[in-house]
N, C-alpha and C positions, 0 to 999 in steps of 0.2 A: 610470221612476224614481219611487219613492214620495215622499210629502211628507217622510218621515223621512230618506230618502236625500238629498233636495235640501237639507234643513236641515244635515245632516252635511257635505255638500260645501261649503256656504257657510261653515260654521265652520272647516273645514280651510283654505279659501282665505283666510280672514281671519286666523286665528291660528296656522296651521302644525301640525306634527306633535305639538307639546307642549301642545295646547289643553286637554287634560284632566289635565295633569301626569303622564302616564303615562311609564314608563321606556322610552326609545327606544334602549336599549343595542343591541338586535338589529335596529333599524329601519334601512332604507337611508337614507343621508344624501343631500342634494341634490347634493353634489359627487362622488357615486359615478359611475364611468364608465358604469354601466348606466342612468343617468338621462338623459333627452332634454334637451339644453341648449336646443334650439329651443322645446320646450314651456315651459321655464322663462321664456322671453322671449315667450310667447304667439304664436309664429309657426310651429308645426309643421304642415306640410301634411297630415299624417295626421289632425290634429284639425280643421283649418279646412275640409277638403274631405270630412269624414265625411258620409255619407248623401246624396251627390251622385252624378252619373253617373260621376265620376272618383274615387270612394271608394277610397282606397289601403289600406284595411283597418287593422288594429291596428298601431300603431308598434312596431317591435322593441325599443325602449327604454321605460323606465318613465315613465308619465304619472301624476302625483299632485298635486292642487291644494295639499295641505299642504306638499309639497316646494317648490312654487313660492313659497308664503308664506315658508318658511324661507329660500329664496334671496334674496328681495326684502329680507328683514330683514338678512341677512348682507352683501348687496351694499352696504348703506348704510355699512358700516365697512371693507370690503375689496373691492377690484376683482378679480373672477375672470375677466374678459375672455371671458365666454361669448358675447358678441355676435360675436366672430370665429369661434367654432365654429358658431354659428347661420348666419352669412353663408355659410360653406363648404357647409353643408347645403342652404340655399336656392339657392345657385348651381348645385349639382349637379341639384337638382330642376327649376329653371327651364330649365336647359340641355337637359334631357331633354324638357321640354314644348315648347320651341322647335324641337327636332328633329322632334317629332311634327307640329307645325304646318307645317313645311316639307314634310314627307312628304305631309300632307293636301293641300297646295297642288299638289304635283307630281301626285298622283292626279287632282285636279280638272282640271288642265291636260291630262292624258292622256285623260280620259273625256268631258269636255264639248266641245261644238263650239267651235272656235276663232273668236273674234270679230275683226273688223277693228279697227284701232287706234282709229278714230273711234267705233265702236259700243262698244268696251271702255271708252273714257273716259266715255260717257254712262251705261253700266251701273254703273260705279264711282261716278258722281255720285249715282245713285239709291240705291246701297248706303250711301253715306256719310250722306245725308240720313235714310235710314231708321234708321241706327244712332244719329244724333243725336236723332231723335224717341223712339226706345226708351229711350235713356239719360235724357233729360229727363222722360219720362213716368214712368219708374220712380222718379226722384228726387222728382218732384212727389207721387207716391203716398206715398213714405216720409215726406216733410215733413208731409203731411196727417195721417198716422197719429200723428206725434209732436206734433201740435197747432200747427204753424207754417202756419196757413191762408193768410196773406197771401203768404208765400214760395211756397207751393204754387200759388196762383192766378197768380202772376207767371210761374212756369215753364210753366203750362198755356197762357198767352198766347203764350209763345215756341214751344210745341209747335204751336199753330195756325198760326203763321207758317211753321214748317218744313213742315207738311203741305201748305200752298199751294205751296211751292217743290218739294216732292216730286212733286206732281201734274204740274207743268210739266216736271220732269225725266223722269218716266215717259212723258209724251206725246212728248217728243223721242226717247226710247229706242224707243218703239213705232213711230214714223214712220221710224226708221232701219233697220228690218229687216222681213222678211216676217212676216205674222200667225202662221204656223205656228211659226216659230222663236221669236217673242215669247212664245208660250204655254209654251215650255219653261222649267223652273225653272233659273235661273242661280244657282249657289251660290258663296259665298266663305267663307273660314275666318276666324273671329274671332281677331284678333291677341293677345288677352288670354288666352282660355281654350281656343282651338283648336276651338271648336264650329262647326258648319256653319250659315250664315245664307243664307236664300233671298231673291232680289230681289223676290219676290211675297209675302213674309211681312207679315202685317198688324201694326198698331201693338201690339195686345194680345200677340201672340206675341213681338215684339221687347222689349216692356216686361217680360214674364216672363223673357226671357233676361237682359237687362241688370240687372234687379233680383233675379235669382235667386241662390241661395247659391253656385253654382259660379262664376259670373262675378265676383261680389263677393269670393269667397274668393281667386280669382286676383289681383284688384286688390290685396287686402290683402297677399298674399304678395309681389307685385312691388313695391309701395310700401315694404314693410319691407326688402326686399333693396336697393332704391335708397338708402334711409336708411342702412343698414349699410355699403354700399359707399362712400358719401360720406365717412364718417369712418374707413374701414378703414386707410388709411396712417398716420394719426395714432394710431389705436389699436394698430396693430402696433408702432410705435415706442415707445409707452408700455409695451407688454408686454415688448419687448426691454429697455427700461430697468429695468422692474420685475424681470426675471429677472437682469439684471446686479447690481442692488442685492441681490437675494436671494442670489446667488452670493457677493458680497462679505461679506454677513452670515454666510453659512455658513462661508467661509474664516476670518473673524474668530473665530467660535465655535470652529472647529477649532484655531486657534492658541491660543486661551485654554485649551481643554481640554488641548492638548499641554503648555502651560506648567504647567498645574495638575497634570498627570500627572508631569511632571519634578520639580516641587516635592514632590509626594507621594512619588515614588520616592526622591528625595534625602532627604526627611525620614525615610523608613523606613530608608534606609541609615545615616543619622546615628543613628537609634535603635538599629540593630543594633550599630554601632560603640560607642555609649555603653554598651550592655548588655555587650558583650565587655570593654570597659575596666573596667566595674564588676565583672564576673565575675573578671577577672584581678586587680583590686585586692583583691577579697575573698579570692582564692586566695593572693595575697601576704601579706595580713594573717593568713590562717589558717596559712600556712607559717611566717611570722614568729613567730606565737604559739607554734607547735610548737617552733621553734628556741629561743625564749626558755625555754620550759618544759624543753627538753632541757638547755640550758646551766645553768638553775637547778638541775635535778636533778643534773647533773654536778658543779657547784660544791658542792652539799650533800653529795654522796657523797665528794668529795675532802676536804671539811671534816671529815666524820665519820671518814674514814680517818686523817687527820692526828691527830685527837683520840684515836683508838684507838692509833695508834703512840705518841703521847705517854704514854698510860696504860701501854702495855706497857713502854716504856722506864723510866718511873717505877717501875713494879712490879719491873722487873728490878734497878734500882739498889737498891731497898729490900730485895729478897731477898738481894742480894750483901752488903749491910751486915750483915744478920742472920747470915749464915753466918760472916762474919769474926768477929763478936762471939762466936759460939758456939765458934769455934776458940780464941780467946784464953782463954776461960773453961776 
């Protein structure tokens, strides 16, 4: 990874997908099902065990530091309960690893020479002291690199004491079995990472194992799983309560929308009725005006008819009087 890529990754991790103000309309969101929830919580085995003997390859889900930053920002205001998804993921992974560990133990039991109960106890004592030496030596080296010199020196003193105990335990183990059998490497399986450890492994080899990325990665995964399982019941109850509250809010919104629709439909019906009423009223007014006009025209016609009749009668009387007068003359 170039310096530019490292700087970009750091900015993504700190500021998220919107660090440059770009439009993320078509960008995958952190709550997309395709995004790895374990990665968002920094505990995906694909990421932790990369470049080790048990490298799992690329995770089938999306890993993006910017999405992790987006999630951490969003989680501050809303609980997404991704820890439960991550717990299920880690449980499945650790269960598979534990099955491989048991299978490795079974193979050793079938292929190695079986020891008597007394010799097995002495061999296990040597193994346990060797593991303590390797763990403390790896821790002392880490503290020294980080600048905690006094703490590192104190651990080295403890390592020296354990080395003395180991020499005594090895002598007891050597005296309890034939020299030819003692030279054979007796293996055991690491309970943390399922790697093979030999009874004759030197301190450097053990320190490299217990301080190595594979072993420390498994410790991180197992500790994270233990942490998640410790609060799982409480978190599950909180999630159920949150879902019930969400369902109630949804039902409340549905009832509100239903009432709003009823009022809207009722309002539209009233509008239609009002329009019909106004239309009928206008029709009545129009018909009433027509009737009035017709009545007025009828009255006017009758009035004109009566006036013409009066004129005719008057004219007839006048004509009759004139005829009589002519007859007299």
